C-alpha positions in Angstrom: -77.4 -58.8 18.9 -76.0 -62.4 20.4 -75.6 -63.2 16.3 -72.9 -60.1 15.8 -71.0 -61.0 19.3 -70.3 -64.5 18.3 -69.3 -63.8 15.1 -66.9 -60.9 16.1 -65.2 -63.4 19.0 -65.1 -66.3 16.3 -63.3 -63.6 13.6 -60.9 -62.3 16.9 -59.8 -66.2 17.5 -59.1 -66.6 13.8 -56.9 -63.8 13.6 -54.9 -65.0 16.5 -54.3 -68.1 15.1 -53.2 -66.7 12.0 -51.2 -64.3 13.5 -49.7 -67.4 15.5 -49.1 -69.4 12.7 -47.5 -66.5 10.9 -45.0 -66.4 13.6 -44.3 -69.3 13.4 -43.2 -69.6 9.7 -41.2 -66.5 10.4 -39.1 -68.3 12.7 -38.9 -71.1 11.0 -38.2 -68.9 7.5 -35.2 -67.4 9.8 -33.8 -70.7 11.0 -33.5 -71.6 7.8 -32.2 -68.8 5.9 -29.6 -67.6 8.8 -26.9 -70.2 8.3 -25.5 -68.8 4.9 -21.8 -70.8 5.2 -21.7 -73.1 2.4 -21.0 -77.0 4.1 -18.9 -77.9 0.9 -16.4 -75.5 2.0 -16.2 -76.9 5.2 -14.8 -80.1 3.8 -11.1 -80.9 5.0 -9.3 -83.1 2.7 -7.3 -85.0 5.2 -10.4 -85.8 6.5 -12.0 -87.3 3.3 -8.3 -88.9 2.8 -8.5 -90.8 5.9 -12.2 -91.5 5.7 -11.9 -93.3 2.3 -8.9 -95.4 3.6 -11.1 -96.3 6.9 -14.0 -97.5 4.7 -11.3 -99.5 2.2 -9.6 -101.4 5.3 -13.5 -101.8 6.6 -14.4 -104.2 4.2 -10.9 -106.1 5.1 -11.5 -109.0 7.6 -9.4 -112.3 8.5 -10.4 -115.3 8.0 -10.2 -118.5 10.2 -9.7 -121.3 8.2 -9.4 -124.9 10.3 -7.4 -127.5 8.9 -10.1 -129.4 10.6 -13.3 -128.3 11.9 -14.1 -131.7 13.5 -12.2 -133.9 14.8 -13.4 -137.4 16.5 -11.7 -139.5 18.4 -13.5 -142.7 18.3 -14.4 -144.8 21.0 -13.1 -143.7 24.2 -13.1 -145.4 27.9 -15.8 -143.7 30.4 -13.9 -140.8 32.2 -10.4 -141.0 30.2 -9.4 -137.8 29.3 -8.1 -137.4 25.7 -7.4 -133.8 23.8 -6.5 -133.2 20.5 -5.4 -129.5 18.6 -7.0 -127.6 15.9 -4.7 -125.9 13.7 -5.4 -122.7 11.9 -4.5 -120.0 8.9 -5.7 -116.8 8.8 -6.3 -116.4 5.1 -7.6 -113.5 5.4 -6.5 -109.6 4.3 -6.3 -108.2 7.6 -4.8 -109.4 11.1 -6.8 -112.6 13.2 -7.6 -111.8 17.1 -9.2 -114.4 18.9 -10.2 -112.8 22.0 -12.4 -115.6 23.7 -12.5 -119.7 22.3 -15.4 -121.7 24.9 -17.3 -125.0 24.6 -20.3 -125.6 25.2 -19.4 -127.2 28.8 -17.0 -127.8 31.6 -16.4 -131.3 30.4 -14.6 -129.8 27.3 -11.8 -127.0 28.2 -9.8 -125.1 25.4 -6.3 -124.0 26.0 -3.3 -122.7 24.8 -4.4 -119.9 22.2 -2.2 -116.4 21.7 -4.0 -113.4 22.3 -1.1 -111.5 19.8 -2.7 -110.5 16.3 -2.3 -113.0 13.6 -0.8 -111.8 10.4 -2.2 -112.4 7.2 -1.4 -115.9 6.1 0.1 -116.6 9.4 -0.9 -119.8 11.4 -1.8 -121.0 15.1 -3.3 -123.8 17.3 -5.3 -124.5 20.0 -5.5 -127.2 22.4 -8.8 -128.9 23.1 -9.1 -131.0 26.6 -12.3 -133.6 26.7 -12.9 -135.6 30.2 -14.4 -138.7 28.4 -17.7 -137.7 30.4 -21.0 -138.7 29.2 -22.1 -142.0 27.3 -23.0 -143.2 24.1 -22.4 -140.2 21.5 -21.2 -137.0 22.4 -20.8 -134.3 20.4 -19.0 -130.7 21.9 -19.4 -127.6 19.9 -15.9 -125.6 20.5 -17.1 -121.0 19.9 -13.8 -119.0 19.0 -14.6 -115.2 19.0 -12.4 -113.5 16.6 -12.7 -110.1 14.4 -14.0 -112.1 11.9 -16.8 -111.1 9.3 -19.1 -113.4 11.3 -17.6 -112.4 14.7 -17.4 -116.1 15.6 -16.5 -119.8 14.0 -16.8 -123.0 15.9 -15.2 -126.7 15.5 -16.6 -129.9 17.3 -15.0 -132.9 19.2 -17.3 -135.8 19.0 -16.5 -139.2 20.7 -18.1 -143.0 21.4 -17.9 -142.6 25.1 -18.4 -146.9 26.3 -20.1 -147.2 29.7 -18.1 -147.4 33.0 -18.1 -151.2 33.8 -17.7 -150.2 37.3 -21.0 -147.9 37.2 -23.5 -150.4 37.7 -21.4 -152.1 40.5 -21.0 -148.9 42.1 -25.0 -148.4 42.3 -26.4 -149.3 45.6 -29.5 -152.1 44.9 -33.0 -151.0 45.0 -34.9 -152.7 48.0 -37.8 -155.0 46.9 -41.1 -153.8 48.8 -43.4 -156.4 49.1 -46.9 -155.8 50.0 -48.8 -157.5 52.9 
């Protein structure tokens, strides 16, 4: 008798599970077949043309080409300010927009660049001032953020800063402590 009750419960559970699965299947079938609209008929020719033009122009980038990518000031006196101008040309197929120019430290200050779009074939420039801090061989990197394919370009300045002859005279003498 117990076996008969067990089998009856088991079959009831299986029937309930089958009903749930069949119900979910029917719901999916209704969902996927209820949308009988043809998606191809919804395409607007104007949108297709605009998208094609956008995609064609998205592969066109400005190219930032410099006359020199590294400027060497040579030997300079310590703390002596020097400056240079980096000249560039847009050799790409789209207008160039420089959004920012930064250096690796506060001793090097880029300035005077145009924030206006530079058409293909156009030229521009910016200046870089270096205050002569540091000693020996010094290299500073300037990063140009623009709408080029890479998104940023770099140029460098280098100098050999001679030691400040007054620096040794300005340092206080270290007292000598004698052991007793």
